[in-house]
N, C-alpha and C positions, 0 to 999 in steps of 0.2 A: 529676417531674424527668426531663428527657430523658437518655437514655444518652449516654456520651461518644462523640464522633465518631471516625472512623477516624484522622484526623490527630492527635487528642489521644492516642489509644492508641499510635501509632507511636513517639512519643518515650518513652513509659512503658515499652514492651517492649524498646526498643533495648538498654538496659543489661543486661536479663536475658538477651537472646540472646547478647550478647557474653560474659557470664559463663559460659554453658553451651557456647559454641562449642568444637568439638573433642571434646566428651564423648561424642557419639553419632554414629556413621557411618550415618545414616538418610537416606532419600529421601522424607521426608514421612510421612504416616500413612494408614492405610486408613480406610474410613468409620466403623469403630467406635473409632478413635483409636489403634489399635495401630501402633507405628513400623514402617515398611517398611525392610528392609535388602537386598532383592533388587535387583540391577542390571538385570535383564530381566524385569519383571513379566509374568505370563501370565494368560490367561483363567481364570476359575473358573466352574463351572456354577451356575445359579440354580435353586432348587427348582421354580418354576412355569414354567421355560423362557423367561421374558421377560428382556430385558437389564437388568442391574443398573447401579448408578451407575458402577462401574468404579473403578480406582485413581486417586489424585490424584498427578500427576507434576510435577516441575519442568521448565521449558523445557530442551530438549536431551536429555531422557531418551527412550529407545526403548521402545515397547510392543510386545510380541510376542503374537500370537494362538496358540491351540492348534494351528492348522494351519500355523504357521511364518511367517506374514506379519508384517512389522514396519512400524511407522510412528513417525516422530519429528517433533515440532513445536519450532521454535526461532526465535531472532532476531526478537523481537517489537518492533513500533513502533506508534505511534498518530499518524495524519495526517488532515487534513481532505480531502485529495485524493491520488490516486495516478495513475501512468501505467498504464493498462490496455491490453489488446490485443483487437481484434476480428479473428478469424481467418476468412478466406474459404476457405482450405485450409491444409494443413500448411506450404506454402511462400509463401502470399500472406496478408498480414496488415496491419492498420493500427493504429498506436499513437495513443492519445488520452488526454487528461486527464479523469479521472472524479472529480467532486466529490461528496462524501457528501451535501451539502445542509445547509440550516439545521437546527440542533439535532442534527446527527449528525456522526460522524467514523469513520474506518476503523481497525480493528485489523488490522495487517499482520503475517503470519508466514510463515516458510519451512516447507514440509512435505516430508518425504522418506519414500518408501515402498519396500518390497521385497516381491515375491511377489504383488502385486496385478495384476489383469488390465489389459492395455493396451488400445488401441483395436483396430479391425479390422486383421487381418494383422499384429498385433504392434506397430502404430504407435500413438503417443500421440494421443489425441483432444484436439487443442489447444484446441478451443472449450470444453472442460470443464476447469477449473483443475487438479483432481486428482480421481481417481475414488473419492473417499470423501466422505460427507456431513459436512462440518465446520460447526460453529456456535460462537458465543461466548455463554457464560452470564454475565450480569451483571445486578445489580439484581433478581434473582428471575425474569428472563425469558431466553429463548434466542433468538438472532438468527442466521439462516443466510443462504445465498445468496452464497457466495464468488465473487469475480471474479479473473481472473488479473492479476498485476502484472508488467509488463515481459515481455520475450521470453526464453524459456528453452527450449533445445533438448533438455534432459534429459527422458527419459520418466518418471523416478521422483522428480523433485524439482521443486517449483513454489513460487513466492512468491504468496500469495493475500491478498486483503483482504475483510473482512466489515464491513458498516456497522452501527454501534451508536449508540444515542442518547447524548447528553451526560448522564451520571449520576454522582452522588457515591455510589460503592459501596464496600463493605468489601473486596471481592475480585472477581476475574473470571477466567475460564478459557476456553481453547479446548477444545471437546468433539468427539470423534469420535462423532456421533449415529447409530451403527449400529443395525440392527434384529436382527442375528443373534448378539449377544453383549454382554458388558459394554462400557460406554461410558467409556473413559479420558478424563481431564481434565488438560490442561497448564495449570498456574497461571501467570497473568501476573505479572510482578514488580511490586513496589510502585510503581516509577517509572511504569510503564505504566498502572496503575490510577489513580494520581494524575492522569495526563493525561486520563483519561476524564471527570473532573469538570468540565472547562472546555475550550472549543475556540476556536481563532482564528476571526475573522470578517473576511475580506479584502474590500476594495473597490478596484477599479482606478479611480483618480481621473483618470488621463490617460495617454496614450501618444503617441509621436510618431516619425515617420520623415521623411526629407527629401522634398521634392516631386519632385526629380529627381536622378539620378546619372549619371555617365559610364559608358559601356559598359565592362565588365571590372573595375570597381572595387568594393570593399567599402564598406559604409556602416553607420551606427549606428542602433539603435532603442532608445528609452528608455521605461520603464514606471514609473509612480508608483503605489505600492500602500499603502493604509492598513490597519491591523489594529485593528478595533473590538471584538475578542473578549476573552475572559477570560484568555488565556495567549499566550505567544510561540508562533510556529509557522513552518512552512515554506510559503511561497507557491510554487506550482508551475504552470507554464503551458507550452504550446508557443508558441514565439516564433521566427519566421523566414519564409522565402519558401516559398509553396505553389506547386509547379510539377509539374503532372501527378500521377503516382502517387508522387512522391518524398515522403518523410516530412518533417515540420517538426521541427526540433530542440527539445528541452526546455530550459527555463531554470528554475532554482530558487534561492531565496534566503530567508534568515530575516528575519522582520519581528517586532519586539517588540510586545507588547500595548500599545495606546495610541499607537503611533508610526507614522510614514509614511516610506517609503523609496523612493528612485528608483534604479533600476538600469539601466545601459546595456549592451547586447550588440552585438557586431559581427556584421553579416549579410554573408555571402559567397554571393551568388546564383550559380547556374550559368547563364551567359549563352549563349543560342542565337543563331545568325546570324539577323538580322532581328528580334531582341527589341526591342519598343518599350516594354514595361512589365514590371514585376515586381509580384507581389501579396504583401504581407506580412500575416501572420496572427498575432494573439495570442489564445490560447484557454486559459482557466483552468478550463474545465468549467462554471462559473457565469457567465462573461463571455466573449464572443467578438466580435471585430471584425476587419475587414481594411482595408487601405489600398493604393492603387495608386501606385506610384512610377514616374515617367517615366524611360525610358532614352534618353540622348543620345549621339551620336558613334559609335555602333557601325556595323558593316557591314550593308547591307540583304541581303535574300535573294538578290539578283543579284550581290552581292559589292562593290557600290559603297559608299562611305562616306556615312553620314548626317550632316547638319549638327549641330553641337554647340549652336547657339543661334539 
């Protein structure tokens, strides 16, 4: 006989948790099952000098090392794609949509540190999401390789994403996989663990822009997306005009599992004198296409008006 699944157990334990709520002011348990009541857990030495499993923390709790450094993980989400950042330098960067790929999705969390080394000359190393080795433990395996999510000027706080496989697991946690001490774990909430069991699967069925626009005017772009996956999810793409080094705006909308949705966005290009075309790009990480829209009626580079038809 197979053991009950996690979903079956959740409903059974719900009433018991409600009955005991408020009886203990604890923050989870240690590895031996002892309730923790300390609000700032600290390192504890291990007999053989190797890192132990470390405390199990709830999201939002702060872990403090023996040398006074602190780290906190919070604000968890699960998405099939994220807006990541490729840094050329601390002031030059490019945003792009990164898709986790078939059979995978991202666990996304915010990480706040204090007392950790920054980059050279005290500046943040922007191409490294956060200077600690973070991973996600789920289904008996550990997955690492965090990537930065969005642009953050803070040197001690980052939002990062770690790709994990679609897996029906009992629990999951973000782990500080350090080599110089205990490895604390921040437990993902039940809602996030449930989302790991199924992923959206988006398909861009079609998209459209007008063949031509009048100089100086805005126009609409429409994208039709189907979700063939196992749960509802957020479709994310860059959608707009690509002009030189200017970034392309992001667009995001929810698509329910088994449904198709068409969304229209207004595009407002920056028209240059002499512009004859604008290039519109849609890029979801797994799908990328562009289209050229003719510009009519604008001034030429010599200042004379161009015919409209």
